[in-house]
N, C-alpha and C positions, 0 to 999 in steps of 0.2 A: 937346124929350127928355130928363129924366136922365138924364146917367151913372151909371154905381157908383161909389158914394161911395167914397175912399184913407183907410183910415185915420191919425190923424193919425202921421206915421213910420217909414207903410210903404213901400211902392215906390211911386213917383212922387213921395212928399212926402220932405222933407231929409234921413230918415235915408238912400236910392238914394242920396243923393251923399259918403257914408261910403266912402272907399280906406281899405287896410289902413294899418298906424301913426297914424292920426286918434284926439286924443283923443274922446272920448266922458262923455258922460253918462247916469248909470241915470233911465228914467222913471218906473218903478216901486220897492219895493225889495224886499230879495228876500232871503229868509233861506236861511241853512243851514246844515249841522251848528256850523260855525267861528263860525257866527254871523248878525250882520245886515248886509248892504250898503241903504244909506238910498237914499229919491230922492236925486239928485245927487250922488253918488257919481263921480270919476272913477275912466275906464281909458282905453285903450286897444286898437282894435280892432288886432289882428293876421291875422284873417282873413278873410276874406270870403267867405261861400256865396250861390250860384248870381244873379247879381246885386245883394246888400244887403236881400235876404229875411232873412237871418240874418245875425250874426258872433261870430266866436268872441271874446270882450272880456278882458282881461288888469288886475286889480285888485290893487293894490300894497299898498292902504289901505280899511278900519280891519286889514288879514287880508289873505293873498294867496291870489287867487283867479281861475281860468281857466272861466271860463263861456261855453254858446252861449246865446245872447240871439236873441229874433226885432226885427224892425226897429221895429217899434213897444213895445219896453221900452228905446231907448234913444236918443239924441239929436247930433248934431254939436257941437261946443263955437261961438258964434257968432265972428268972429277969430281 
């Protein structure tokens, strides 16, 4: 019997292990009025929503931004 597939980075995957103040990287480009945050941009998870289903992530470069991102949009840094 096949179980429900779990999206990469979603609950039950590595993103659920992200804790507040962990450094994370973007898995998808984000475009804002201020500019673009490319894939791989590093940020800090400053708040963890609903057991890791989403995160408030602060980015300092290439410009300052504070975003709410779903778990499948970020990944913890290895090591």
